[in-house]
Structures are given as C-alpha cells and as structure tokens.
VODODREN-646645 format. One line per 5 residues: for each residue x, y, z negated of C-alpha. Coordinates in steps of 0.2 Angstrom, whole numbers, plus 5000, padded with zeros to 4 digits. Layout:
// VODODREN-646645
X Y Z; ...
//
This chain:
// VODODREN-646645
4965 5715 3976; 4972 5719 3958; 4959 5708 3951; 4963 5694 3963; 4982 5696 3959
4977 5695 3941; 4968 5679 3944; 4983 5671 3952; 4994 5678 3938; 4983 5670 3925
4983 5653 3934; 5002 5653 3934; 5003 5659 3916; 4991 5645 3911; 5003 5632 3918
5020 5641 3913; 5014 5646 3896; 5018 5664 3900; 5009 5677 3889; 4996 5685 3901
5001 5702 3894; 5018 5700 3903; 5020 5712 3917; 5018 5706 3935; 5036 5711 3939
5041 5697 3927; 5032 5684 3936; 5043 5668 3939; 5053 5670 3956; 5052 5656 3969
5070 5650 3973; 5077 5652 3990; 5080 5635 3999; 5098 5631 3996; 5100 5623 4013
5098 5640 4022; 5113 5653 4023; 5106 5671 4023; 5117 5686 4025; 5116 5705 4029
5129 5713 4039; 5135 5731 4035; 5125 5738 4049; 5109 5731 4041; 5106 5716 4052
5100 5700 4043; 5104 5682 4048; 5098 5665 4043; 5108 5649 4048; 5104 5631 4044
5111 5615 4049; 5097 5603 4054; 5097 5587 4064; 5079 5585 4070; 5080 5584 4084
5098 5578 4086; 5110 5588 4097; 5098 5603 4098; 5097 5621 4091; 5084 5635 4091
5089 5653 4092; 5077 5667 4087; 5079 5686 4085; 5064 5695 4076; 5061 5713 4077
5051 5723 4065; 5044 5733 4080; 5027 5732 4088; 5014 5742 4096; 5009 5751 4080
5025 5762 4082; 5020 5769 4099; 5013 5786 4101; 4998 5789 4112; 5009 5792 4128
5019 5776 4124; 5005 5763 4123; 5012 5747 4131; 5030 5751 4129; 5034 5739 4115
5027 5725 4126; 5035 5731 4142; 5052 5731 4133; 5049 5713 4128; 5047 5709 4147
5063 5719 4151; 5074 5708 4140; 5073 5695 4154; 5077 5707 4168; 5095 5712 4165
5107 5714 4150; 5125 5719 4148; 5131 5701 4150; 5117 5694 4161; 5112 5706 4174
5096 5704 4185; 5088 5687 4183; 5105 5678 4179; 5100 5674 4161; 5085 5664 4166
5095 5655 4179; 5110 5651 4168; 5098 5645 4153; 5089 5633 4165; 5106 5626 4171
5109 5620 4153; 5092 5613 4151; 5082 5628 4144; 5066 5630 4153; 5059 5648 4155
5042 5648 4147; 5043 5632 4138; 5060 5635 4129; 5063 5653 4133; 5050 5665 4128
5044 5680 4117; 5029 5688 4111; 5024 5706 4106; 5011 5710 4093; 5006 5725 4083
5019 5725 4070; 5033 5713 4077; 5042 5706 4092; 5050 5689 4092; 5061 5681 4105
5066 5663 4105; 5078 5651 4115; 5074 5634 4109; 5079 5616 4111; 5096 5621 4117
5108 5607 4119; 5123 5608 4107; 5136 5597 4114; 5145 5612 4122; 5151 5625 4110
5151 5638 4124; 5132 5636 4127; 5129 5640 4108; 5140 5655 4110; 5132 5661 4126
5115 5660 4117; 5121 5671 4103; 5127 5683 4116; 5110 5684 4124; 5103 5688 4107
5116 5701 4105; 5111 5708 4122; 5093 5709 4117; 5098 5718 4101; 5109 5731 4109
5113 5727 4127; 5098 5729 4138; 5102 5738 4155; 5084 5744 4158; 5088 5747 4176
5075 5758 4185; 5072 5747 4200; 5069 5732 4188; 5057 5742 4177; 5047 5747 4193
5046 5729 4199; 5040 5724 4182; 5025 5736 4182; 5016 5724 4194; 5019 5709 4183
5012 5718 4168; 4997 5724 4178; 4993 5706 4182; 4996 5701 4164; 4983 5714 4159
4971 5708 4173; 4973 5690 4168; 4974 5691 4149; 4960 5703 4146; 4945 5692 4144
4928 5698 4139; 4931 5696 4121; 4946 5706 4122; 4937 5720 4131; 4924 5720 4118
4936 5721 4104; 4945 5735 4113; 4929 5745 4112; 4925 5740 4094; 4942 5743 4086
4939 5762 4083; 4924 5757 4073; 4933 5743 4064; 4947 5755 4060; 4940 5772 4058
4953 5786 4059; 4967 5773 4061; 4981 5769 4073; 4975 5751 4073; 4960 5757 4082
4971 5761 4098; 4986 5750 4098; 4982 5733 4107; 5000 5727 4113; 4996 5727 4131
4994 5746 4131; 4985 5756 4144; 4988 5753 4163; 4990 5772 4165; 5005 5772 4154
5012 5756 4161; 5011 5762 4179; 5017 5779 4176; 5029 5781 4161; 5047 5788 4166
5061 5776 4165; 5070 5786 4151; 5054 5784 4140; 5057 5766 4139; 5076 5768 4136
5072 5781 4122; 5060 5769 4114; 5073 5755 4114; 5086 5766 4106; 5075 5772 4093
5067 5755 4087; 5079 5741 4092; 5092 5743 4079; 5100 5731 4066; 5091 5736 4051
5075 5730 4059; 5082 5714 4067; 5084 5697 4060; 5094 5682 4068; 5088 5664 4065
5099 5649 4070; 5093 5632 4065; 5099 5616 4072; 5113 5603 4074; 5127 5616 4073
5142 5621 4062; 5135 5634 4050; 5152 5642 4046; 5156 5644 4065; 5140 5651 4069
5141 5663 4055; 5158 5669 4061; 5151 5671 4078; 5136 5681 4072; 5148 5693 4063
5159 5694 4078; 5145 5699 4090; 5133 5708 4079; 5144 5718 4068; 5149 5729 4083
5132 5736 4084; 5132 5753 4076; 5122 5757 4061; 5109 5770 4065; 5111 5788 4058
5096 5795 4051; 5085 5782 4058; 5066 5785 4061; 5056 5778 4046; 5048 5761 4049
5030 5765 4043; 5018 5751 4039; 5001 5759 4040; 4988 5756 4027; 4970 5751 4030
4957 5760 4020; 4944 5751 4009; 4926 5753 4014; 4911 5755 4001; 4898 5751 4014
4899 5737 4027; 4907 5741 4043; 4896 5733 4057; 4903 5733 4075; 4894 5723 4088
4897 5724 4107; 4893 5716 4123; 4901 5712 4140; 4893 5705 4156; 4906 5691 4157
4905 5686 4139; 4901 5668 4139; 4896 5665 4121; 4888 5674 4106; 4900 5674 4091
4901 5684 4074; 4914 5686 4060; 4910 5690 4042; 4926 5697 4035; 4930 5702 4017
4945 5713 4016; 4958 5712 4002; 4976 5720 4000; 4991 5710 4003; 5003 5706 3989
5016 5719 3987; 5033 5715 3992; 5039 5714 3974; 5028 5699 3971; 5030 5689 3988
5045 5680 3981; 5036 5675 3965; 5024 5661 3960; 5010 5674 3962; 5011 5672 3981
5011 5653 3981; 4997 5653 3969; 4987 5666 3978; 4989 5656 3994; 4984 5640 3985
4968 5648 3978; 4963 5655 3995; 4967 5638 4004; 4955 5630 3991; 4941 5642 3994
4943 5641 4013; 4943 5622 4013; 4928 5621 4002; 4918 5634 4011; 4922 5626 4028
4916 5609 4021; 4899 5617 4015; 4896 5626 4032; 4900 5611 4042; 4888 5600 4032
4874 5613 4034; 4878 5614 4053; 4873 5596 4054; 4855 5599 4049; 4842 5601 4063
4836 5617 4056; 4853 5626 4054; 4854 5643 4061; 4872 5641 4067; 4881 5627 4077
4898 5630 4070; 4906 5640 4056; 4923 5640 4049; 4931 5649 4034; 4949 5654 4033
4961 5668 4027; 4971 5678 4039; 4978 5695 4043; 4964 5708 4046; 4963 5707 4065
4977 5720 4070; 4984 5724 4053; 4996 5715 4042; 4993 5727 4027; 4976 5720 4024
4970 5702 4024; 4953 5695 4025; 4943 5679 4020; 4933 5677 4035; 4919 5666 4042
4919 5663 4060; 4901 5659 4067; 4894 5652 4083; 4875 5654 4080; 4862 5643 4088
4857 5650 4105; 4860 5668 4105; 4852 5673 4088; 4866 5681 4080; 4856 5689 4067
4850 5672 4060; 4867 5665 4061; 4875 5679 4051; 4860 5678 4038; 4863 5659 4036
4882 5660 4033; 4881 5676 4022; 4869 5666 4011; 4881 5652 4009; 4895 5664 4005
4884 5672 3991; 4879 5654 3985; 4898 5651 3982; 4901 5668 3975; 4887 5667 3962
4886 5648 3959; 4904 5644 3962; 4912 5628 3969; 4909 5611 3961; 4922 5600 3952
4920 5587 3965; 4922 5598 3980; 4938 5605 3972; 4945 5588 3968; 4943 5583 3986
4951 5599 3992; 4965 5598 3980; 4968 5580 3984; 4969 5584 4003; 4982 5598 3999
4993 5587 3988; 4992 5573 4001; 4998 5585 4015; 5011 5592 4003; 5017 5574 3999
5018 5569 4018; 5029 5585 4021; 5040 5580 4007; 5042 5562 4012; 5047 5568 4030
5059 5581 4023; 5074 5573 4032; 5064 5575 4048; 5059 5593 4048; 5059 5601 4065
5070 5615 4070; 5055 5625 4076; 5046 5624 4059; 5061 5629 4049; 5066 5643 4060
5048 5650 4061; 5047 5650 4042; 5063 5660 4041; 5056 5672 4054; 5041 5675 4043
5053 5677 4028; 5062 5691 4037; 5046 5699 4044; 5034 5697 4029; 5045 5692 4014
5035 5676 4012; 5045 5664 4001; 5056 5650 4008; 5059 5638 3993; 5061 5622 4005
5050 5607 4004; 5059 5599 3990; 5056 5614 3978; 5039 5618 3984; 5033 5600 3982
5040 5599 3964; 5033 5616 3959; 5016 5615 3967; 5013 5596 3962; 5014 5602 3944
5005 5619 3946; 4990 5614 3956; 4985 5600 3944; 4984 5614 3930; 4973 5625 3940
4955 5622 3937; 4940 5625 3949; 4935 5640 3938; 4951 5649 3944; 4945 5648 3962
4927 5653 3957; 4933 5668 3948; 4944 5673 3962; 4930 5670 3975; 4918 5680 3964
4929 5695 3965; 4934 5693 3983; 4915 5694 3989; 4911 5709 3979; 4900 5719 3990
4914 5731 3996; 4926 5729 4010; 4914 5719 4021; 4917 5720 4039; 4905 5711 4052
4910 5710 4070; 4899 5702 4084; 4901 5699 4102; 4887 5694 4114; 4884 5692 4133
4876 5707 4141; 4861 5701 4151; 4843 5704 4153; 4832 5699 4139; 4846 5698 4126
4846 5712 4114; 4861 5717 4104; 4856 5720 4085; 4859 5737 4078; 4869 5741 4062
4852 5743 4054; 4846 5726 4059; 4862 5718 4051; 4861 5729 4036; 4843 5724 4033
4848 5705 4034; 4862 5708 4021; 4850 5717 4009; 4837 5704 4011; 4850 5689 4007
4858 5699 3993; 4840 5701 3985; 4837 5682 3986; 4838 5670 3971; 4850 5657 3978
4851 5640 3970; 4869 5633 3967; 4876 5620 3979; 4873 5602 3975; 4888 5591 3981
4881 5574 3987; 4895 5561 3988; 4893 5543 3994; 4901 5532 3981; 4904 5516 3990
4918 5508 4000; 4920 5511 4019; 4920 5492 4023; 4905 5486 4012; 4909 5468 4015
4927 5462 4018; 4928 5452 4034; 4935 5434 4034; 4953 5436 4039; 4961 5429 4054
4979 5424 4057; 4994 5428 4068; 4995 5412 4078; 5011 5416 4088; 5025 5428 4087
5036 5434 4101; 5051 5446 4102; 5050 5460 4115; 5069 5463 4116; 5068 5477 4129
5058 5488 4117; 5066 5482 4101; 5048 5476 4095; 5038 5461 4090; 5022 5454 4097
5009 5445 4087; 4995 5435 4095; 4980 5434 4084; 4968 5420 4081; 4954 5430 4089
4964 5433 4105; 4969 5451 4101; 4987 5456 4103; 4998 5467 4091; 5015 5475 4095
5025 5482 4081; 5041 5493 4082; 5048 5498 4065; 5057 5515 4066; 5065 5528 4055
5060 5543 4066; 5049 5549 4052; 5049 5542 4034; 5030 5545 4032; 5023 5542 4049
5015 5527 4058; 5008 5529 4075; 4995 5518 4083; 4988 5516 4101; 4976 5502 4106
4973 5500 4124; 4962 5489 4136; 4958 5489 4154; 4940 5492 4159; 4933 5509 4155
4917 5518 4161; 4919 5515 4180; 4908 5500 4178; 4892 5511 4175; 4881 5518 4188
4874 5535 4192; 4860 5532 4180; 4872 5534 4166; 4881 5550 4172; 4873 5562 4159
4877 5550 4145; 4895 5547 4151; 4898 5566 4152; 4892 5569 4134; 4900 5553 4127
4917 5561 4123; 4909 5573 4111; 4901 5558 4101; 4918 5549 4102; 4926 5564 4094
4914 5567 4080; 4905 5552 4073; 4902 5542 4057; 4906 5524 4053; 4894 5512 4046
4883 5520 4032; 4895 5535 4032; 4889 5551 4042; 4903 5562 4049; 4901 5573 4034
4902 5558 4022; 4917 5552 4031; 4926 5569 4029; 4922 5569 4010; 4928 5550 4008
4944 5553 4018; 4949 5569 4008; 4967 5566 4002; 4970 5552 4015; 4982 5556 4030
4972 5547 4044; 4967 5551 4061; 4959 5540 4074; 4952 5545 4091; 4942 5534 4103
4944 5538 4122; 4934 5529 4135; 4941 5534 4152; 4937 5528 4170; 4949 5513 4170
4955 5511 4152; 4949 5511 4134; 4959 5517 4120; 4960 5521 4101; 4975 5532 4095
4981 5541 4080; 4993 5542 4065; 4994 5538 4047; 5006 5536 4033; 5013 5520 4024
5003 5525 4009; 4986 5526 4018; 4989 5512 4030; 4975 5501 4022; 4962 5515 4024
4968 5517 4042; 4965 5499 4046; 4948 5500 4038; 4943 5514 4049; 4950 5504 4064
4939 5489 4059; 4923 5500 4057; 4926 5510 4073; 4925 5493 4082; 4910 5487 4072
4901 5501 4065; 4903 5518 4075; 4888 5528 4073; 4880 5545 4074; 4863 5549 4066
4849 5557 4076; 4852 5573 4066; 4870 5573 4070; 4867 5570 4088; 4855 5584 4089
4867 5596 4080; 4881 5591 4093; 4869 5595 4107; 4864 5611 4100; 4882 5616 4098
4888 5612 4115; 4872 5619 4123; 4875 5635 4114; 4893 5636 4120; 4888 5632 4138
4872 5643 4139; 4881 5658 4145; 4896 5651 4153; 4890 5655 4171; 4894 5673 4167
4912 5669 4165; 4922 5668 4182; 4935 5657 4174; 4923 5644 4169; 4914 5645 4186
4931 5642 4194; 4935 5627 4184; 4917 5620 4187; 4919 5623 4206; 4936 5615 4206
4930 5599 4198; 4916 5598 4211; 4928 5602 4225; 4940 5588 4219; 4929 5574 4214
4913 5566 4223; 4907 5558 4207; 4896 5569 4196; 4904 5559 4181; 4920 5569 4184
4911 5586 4184; 4909 5598 4170; 4893 5595 4161; 4879 5608 4160; 4866 5612 4148
4853 5601 4157; 4866 5587 4156; 4867 5589 4137; 4848 5590 4135; 4846 5573 4145
4860 5564 4135; 4853 5550 4126; 4860 5545 4109; 4855 5526 4110; 4862 5524 4127
4879 5533 4122; 4880 5522 4107; 4876 5507 4117; 4890 5511 4130; 4903 5513 4115
4898 5497 4107; 4898 5487 4123; 4916 5494 4127; 4922 5489 4110; 4913 5472 4108
4928 5461 4113; 4944 5465 4103; 4952 5451 4113; 4953 5464 4127; 4964 5475 4117
4983 5477 4113; 4986 5486 4097; 5003 5495 4096; 5011 5501 4080; 5027 5511 4079
5033 5519 4063; 5040 5516 4045; 5029 5502 4040; 5032 5487 4029; 5031 5472 4041
5024 5460 4029; 5010 5472 4024; 5006 5477 4042; 5004 5459 4047; 4993 5455 4032
4982 5470 4036; 4982 5465 4055; 4976 5448 4050; 4962 5455 4039; 4956 5470 4049
4961 5466 4068; 4961 5447 4069; 4943 5447 4061; 4936 5458 4074; 4922 5451 4085
4931 5444 4101; 4928 5432 4115; 4944 5424 4122; 4947 5422 4140; 4952 5432 4155
4953 5450 4152; 4943 5462 4163; 4951 5470 4178; 4948 5488 4183; 4934 5492 4194
4941 5505 4206; 4929 5519 4213; 4935 5531 4226; 4922 5544 4220; 4932 5545 4203
4948 5548 4212; 4953 5565 4220; 4945 5567 4237; 4956 5563 4252; 4960 5575 4266
4965 5593 4269; 4953 5606 4264; 4952 5624 4260; 4937 5633 4252; 4934 5650 4246
4919 5658 4236; 4916 5675 4229; 4908 5682 4212; 4905 5698 4205; 4918 5703 4191
4920 5716 4178; 4939 5716 4182; 4942 5711 4200; 4954 5696 4200; 4957 5682 4212
4960 5664 4206; 4967 5649 4216; 4971 5631 4214; 4982 5620 4225; 4980 5601 4223
4991 5589 4233; 4988 5571 4230; 4994 5554 4236; 4994 5535 4234; 5011 5529 4228
5015 5513 4218; 5018 5516 4200; 5035 5515 4193; 5045 5525 4179; 5056 5531 4193
5041 5538 4204; 5034 5546 4188; 5051 5555 4186; 5051 5560 4204; 5034 5567 4203
5038 5577 4188; 5056 5583 4194; 5050 5589 4211; 5035 5598 4203; 5048 5607 4191
5059 5612 4206; 5044 5620 4215; 5037 5628 4199; 5054 5637 4196; 5053 5643 4214
5035 5650 4212; 5040 5660 4197; 5054 5668 4207; 5044 5671 4223; 5026 5673 4218
5028 5682 4201; 5045 5691 4202; 5047 5696 4220; 5029 5697 4225; 5021 5703 4209
5006 5693 4214; 5003 5684 4197; 5008 5685 4179; 5011 5667 4176; 5011 5652 4188
5016 5634 4185; 5015 5618 4196; 5015 5601 4188; 5019 5585 4196; 5013 5568 4188
5010 5550 4191; 4995 5541 4183; 4999 5523 4179; 4981 5517 4182; 4973 5528 4196
4974 5523 4214; 4977 5541 4219; 4991 5541 4207; 5002 5556 4212; 4995 5573 4209
5004 5590 4211; 4993 5604 4204; 4993 5623 4201; 4979 5634 4196; 4982 5653 4193
4974 5670 4192; 4981 5682 4205; 4981 5699 4213; 4967 5698 4226; 4976 5707 4239
4991 5695 4237; 4980 5679 4240; 4987 5674 4257; 5005 5678 4253; 5004 5667 4237
4996 5653 4246; 5008 5654 4260; 5023 5653 4248; 5016 5638 4239; 5014 5628 4256
5031 5633 4262; 5040 5627 4246; 5032 5610 4247; 5037 5609 4265; 5055 5615 4261
5057 5603 4247; 5051 5589 4258; 5066 5592 4270; 5080 5596 4258; 5083 5597 4239
5098 5608 4234; 5109 5599 4221; 5110 5614 4210; 5091 5615 4208; 5090 5596 4204
5104 5597 4192; 5095 5611 4182; 5079 5599 4181; 5090 5584 4176; 5098 5594 4161
5080 5598 4155; 5073 5580 4158; 5088 5572 4149; 5086 5583 4134; 5067 5581 4134
5068 5562 4135; 5081 5561 4122; 5069 5570 4110; 5054 5559 4116; 5064 5543 4112
5065 5548 4094; 5046 5549 4092; 5034 5535 4088; 5020 5542 4100; 5032 5540 4114
5035 5521 4111; 5017 5518 4108; 5013 5526 4125; 5027 5516 4134; 5023 5499 4126
5004 5501 4128; 5006 5507 4146; 5017 5492 4150; 5002 5481 4144; 4990 5490 4156
5001 5489 4171; 5018 5481 4169; 5033 5489 4178; 5051 5490 4175; 5055 5493 4157
5066 5509 4155; 5071 5511 4136; 5084 5524 4140; 5078 5537 4153; 5095 5546 4155
5103 5533 4166; 5088 5533 4178; 5086 5552 4178; 5105 5555 4182; 5104 5542 4196
5091 5551 4206; 5097 5559 4221; 5092 5575 4231; 5087 5564 4246; 5075 5553 4234
5067 5569 4229; 5064 5575 4246; 5059 5558 4253; 5046 5557 4239; 5038 5574 4242
5038 5570 4261; 5029 5554 4258; 5015 5562 4248; 5013 5577 4260; 5012 5565 4275
4996 5558 4267; 4988 5575 4271; 4978 5577 4255; 4982 5596 4253; 4967 5605 4245
4965 5623 4241; 4951 5632 4232; 4950 5651 4230; 4939 5663 4220; 4938 5681 4225
4929 5696 4218; 4914 5702 4228
//
C-alpha cells in the first residue's frame, strides 16, 4: 500500500508542483465544507448540522455509533445487532412501542423513514423525512437520538419478546451465499476475529444471553466518544446546535473507557483460496480480490485520499469495460464480470480491488482463469489512452452534473457523507470545492499513473479468491490445487496488450428531414404546453427548476404486447432483456457505451401488456445526444447475433440452478398461481433457449413503427426553443401513420385470476422456513382518489400487521402490505403481501391478515387514518418537486384521462374513514382473495 500511496502522492505533486521528496504528512489538506457546522462536546460526542432545503420542510436525523459486531466476545455474538433492535422497544422518554407510534403520527413511517443497521464496525440509526413545520417535532426527534445514546430501558420482557423476531430475521436473512460465507470466513481471515463476527450472531447466544449481558454491552460501548449526531434539513442551525448541547451534554463522559480497537488484517504471500457449496445455492459465482491497506487517518483529509479514490475509480471503470466487452463474445468463459474497489468483505482496515464473476454454466475454473488473464493483461500492458479518456470524461461529466445540481442536494446524500466522515474520516469538501479541485487535478493525471498503480496493486501478493457453488450431483467443487494451477498457468502466459477498438462515426449517420410543430396548446392544469407535430406525434413540455441539471422524459402509447398469441410467449418473456441491453444502428451495446462515455443520458424501452413506453433522464448539455438516442431507438434498435447469444448464456446460467432456491420456487409458483397466461410467468432455461432474436426484434420494431401513437412528455430545466427545434428534428421526423390511435386489447389471462383460492405446497429446505403470499384484487374505476384509497388502506393494514404478526406473535421478521391501483388494467386494484414466516405460526399469521381486512372494511379508526395522511401529504409534497412525478402524471392522463390533481394534499385531507372502509369493502365483496403457502417438508 505504501507504493500505492506514493503513486497517489506523485500524481498530486505533479499537479501542485510539490517536490516529491516532501513528506506525506505535508500533503495539501482538503477543506471542510463551510456549509456544515461541526462541533465536539466536552464529553466527546461529535455533531454535524447543516441547513438544506431539498426537500423543503423536511429534516433527517442520524446517530452513528463506532460500535459493531467486531467488539463482541465469543459469548456475546449477536448482541450489537440485538441492541439495535431494542432501540425501538422502549426508551426513557418513549416506553414500549410508543416511539414508533408517535413518529408515525407525524408522518415518519417505520421501515421507510425510521430504520437502522448493524455491521461489523458500526451501527447507524436514522429518522428521515421528518416534517419541520412544528418545532416540537424536531426537538422530539433529537430526544429520541438522546435516548438511543444513553436512555434505553432494556426491559427484560421486551428483550425476551425480541428474541423471536431476531430468530425470524436469522431464518429469513441467511440465504445460501451467507451460509457459505459463514463457513469460509475462518479460511479468508485465518486467526482473526473477522472470521467469526457476522452481525446476526449465533442463535445460541440470541436465545440464551442473560438480560444483564445486553445492558452491560450497552453501557460499555454506547458512549459519547464513539457517537456522532447528524442533522441535515430545513432547520435553524443555531437552534438545533443549542438543543444538541442541552440534551447531549448531560451524558457523562466515560471514565477509563474500554479501548475501541480496529483489528488489522494480515497480508498473505500465497493466494488464499476458499470455495464452498450449499444445496440451495442457485448460482455459481467467484470473486478475485487484491487486498491493499487503507490510507492512514492522517492522510484521509488530504488530496492523497481524493486522488487515490480517483485512480481506483479509473481502474475499476476501465477494467469493467474490458470485461463487459469480452463477455459479449460467443466463446467467453464468463457471462458477467464487474470490477470495483470496496472494503475487504467484513473488514474496513483493508480494502480490495475485486472482480466479481458469474461464469458460463457452472465452470467456475474457466471463469476465474479468463478474468485473471484480463487482470494480468491490464497489469502488464496497462490501460490505453483512449480507454482513460472515456473514463475520465465520464467521471468529469458526473462531477459536473453534481455541481450543477448543487442547490438541490438531497438531505440523505449530505447526511450520509457526514456519517462517513465521522466513522471513516473521509473528506467532506462540499461539491463546489470538490468540483473545482478535481476538475483541475484529473486533467493533469496521465493514464501512466493509473497503470503504475495497477501494476503495484496486482503484484502477486495479497490475492484472495472466493467461490460459491450449488451442491448437487455431477458438479464438483474445485480444490485449492485446481485454482492454484490455473493461476500458475495464466501467470506463465505471454499476454498481448489490449487493443481498444473505437467506432469513429456519428450515432445518426444521416440526419432525417425535420418536421414541424403544427399546433401549440396550453395545458393550464399541469402548467405545461402541448405541441402537435407534423407526423401526428404529440409532445408535452413542462419547464421546472426542481433540479438545475436534469430533464426527464416519458413517452407513452396504448397498445402493448397483449395483441400477440401464444406462439410468441417465449419471445415475449425474453424481450425485456433485449429492451434493457441493446445497440442502436451500427453501434453494438459495447460500442454505444464507449460512444456515450461522458454523456449523462439514460433511455429505457418497456413493452407491457397494454402500453408501450420509453423513459429516462438527461441534462441540458446532453439533450441533443439524448434526442439522437430517442430517434435511433425508434428507427434502429438492434442486437447482434453474438450479443443475443451472450444474453441467453448469461440468463440461462443465472436460472440454471434456481430450482434449488426455495425463494425462487415460491416466486415462480406465485406467478403461476395468479396468472393464467404463460406470458406472465417467470421464464425458464428452456424459454431462453427457444427465444428467437429475429422475432423479438420484429416485435420491438412493430411496436415502435408508428410515432403518431406516442405522446412524448418532457419535464425539467430545458431551453424551450432548443427543445422545440430538437423535437422537430428528431421526433417530428420519425416514421408515422396519422389516424386513430390503437385501443387496448384486454385479455383476462393477463389479469390476476378471479375467485377465492388457497393453495399450499412443500419443499425440502436447509433452514426450515415457511413463505406465504396473500393477494386481494378487484375491479374499480380508475381515479386519483381511488388510487389514494388503495394505498392508504394498504398502509393502515400494513401497520397493523407489523404490530400483530411481527411484534406480538413473533411470526415474521418483516411484513408489509401494499395497496395500489393500476391505471390501465381491468383488475385495477391489488393488495399484496408476501413474507417468510415461522412455519408453526402459519395459520395464525394468515388468520390475522384476513381479520384485518374484514375489520377495516367495517370501520376505520380516525387516528390510524390521520397517521397515514401525515405521511402521504409529506410524500406527495416531495413528489410534486420532482420531474419524474410530472412526467408520470401527464403521460398517464394521455393513456386514460381522469380528473387532474395537481396538488394532492387537498384530496388526501378530504378522505374520510367511511370512504376507506367502503372502498375496502367493495373490493372484498368481489371475492378475489388468493393465498399461496410454501412449507418445509
């Protein structure tokens, strides 16, 4: 790592004209963002406060603890995570479950806005999207943070009740890959705590630890010198600072506190090879990891950190580009490979440059061999100037977009950057400073700097290879000797340098003859304009200042794939894969990625049962490129035979072993249980193999053949004259046939089946666990109000299920019920919940769900409805300040007009308890209550 640090230092020195002989301690420091106020109380607690108005009238609260599972002794494994759970089960000022209930009464939803996580080295709690209109609400949230810091009750009865919840979390959150990892960790971390400190702990400890053990752990580690408070939002910084000092200064400074140790990870001369199997593992994967030391704390606030991260970002981007390009070749030995740099699995005292690999089929040895060869190709021959130019351009483009949107930085993003500064000492210069610094620095750093760093990083030492495979007859897990032999073989090869083939031609080879805007209308309800184009297409534009550097687009048309017969089923199942990854014109998907480097453009095609759509985002600067992509998607979407074969190989490999996974089997059975049409089922390997490239492309081209069917909606910070000119050039010129637009061809086989039905099936499992899904559906006329009624009633039931099924019964770790209304479907209203559960609690859980529907259909308590209203008003106020929301609302109105609701709050507040109950009752009376259950054999 010292060599890597030196490379970063040399890169900075070259820019800043600093003599290379200068000591690292004299590296230029990175200034701290002047917009954030940072302080440390006498007891050692650190706080960060920032005023921010995106979104308006909301604030986020965090408390970060430098405490995680690594600090547990063997007889405490699981206590750090258990303690996180107990923070929601009784504090000094909020006993029992009153904290959750109070927060939901002010619009803060448990799970979505109120949550926490525990990892190996840290525990972080958040209360987000808190309305700021009432000062008392802000103060109460700070009081909650204070209680978490030093006011947990840790009542014995509450502890015992939570054991069952933790047990269900272990049961549901321990998938096959985690089980394999748990077995391999002692090999990956020999003679280290990291080999035995998964945060979930052991169920022996969770089920049996004495109450006092948890209280002692809390007193030992939850202390102010290890705690950081972060508050970001539409608040008065001075007032919040005063309140923090008032509440948190009372917490006593610990006397002779236990040392907070960050455990090092040893280097390894020879490769560490750790492979494992599991009977339910549904795919074969591998990771090549090259370990390196993290920067010392003394350098994390300097340019050395930013430069090192930049150099590693460049290496990641260029290596990923090479691996993706290779994966598209028919003879590639892997279907997918991605490079990045992250913490080394469990430990933050070591980082890794890693390549994640999904081999073709289950041949993990050949997959590792192929990727290792590419790593050595880069290590020996370096990256090319053209690869680097593209990656640097993309980096600068993303940086520029963030800078242009500097006045619309989200509370969450800012708050989490301060959390990381507290926990990891990563710099927080603010986007203005970072943009200025990095824009100058990166243009002075040559590709040779990346190449020298990469050559030192991939040095033959500190290599770790981890593999995970299904355990089944006929599939042999390779030995350490097998993998070492492959490494030795590739190392001995003469590997030619990479050749970067770049297509040097425009995306649109021949500019189409422009059309015209032939009519303009004002859409007063939406604050938008409508342009009718000469080819019959329609464009709706809404200029906003929500984000300075964002334009959203959504194009929609009626129609969709319901018109195709059963002979096209396999092609329709695989079509979304092609729609997601394809080329345009003469550009393959790989060519397109190269050509669009440095351009902030995203465009996604979706062909659904009853609608066709294209959606995405761009920036004002890249709007012309975006319109070229839009034009070519309509006129030249393509996928080569090699690309199509590569996609088939990727998805066939992913699905090959899915039948071993109970979760996948349950989802597959659920789709079959709900829908009669095979086109709505999950595709299998045989479907992928039968999919025909020409047929799929034919369907796509047919669906996009008539631009006059479409309405193109733009919302964002565009120049209207420029957008109109581009619309005339690239949309009005699209092939089109004027006339009556197609109507939807409804098919009952594509809708959720009617009728009440319950079905149960069994399956052998490594960890016995039940799964259940309850789907309630009905036909209701679409309206914005009905859409709200479906969502709000679903939220009321969901909150009840958390209380009854999770907290009281201990039957599940997590449960949520969603209510929604689809604008286009005939069976438009759907309530759905799917959850893993304790098998012996199956009947009770299903009984509660049914009872809650029936109770809500009779009566809706005002206090429960008011909690949901608080959340919905806040949510829609936030939505109404986003471009994507208005694109969705305006395009939806084109597909099926309904009353226009441009301010949701009035409609939400007017909804009565009687209307909620009436709506649920009308849906329930249609008798479409379907239950599917999976139980262990």
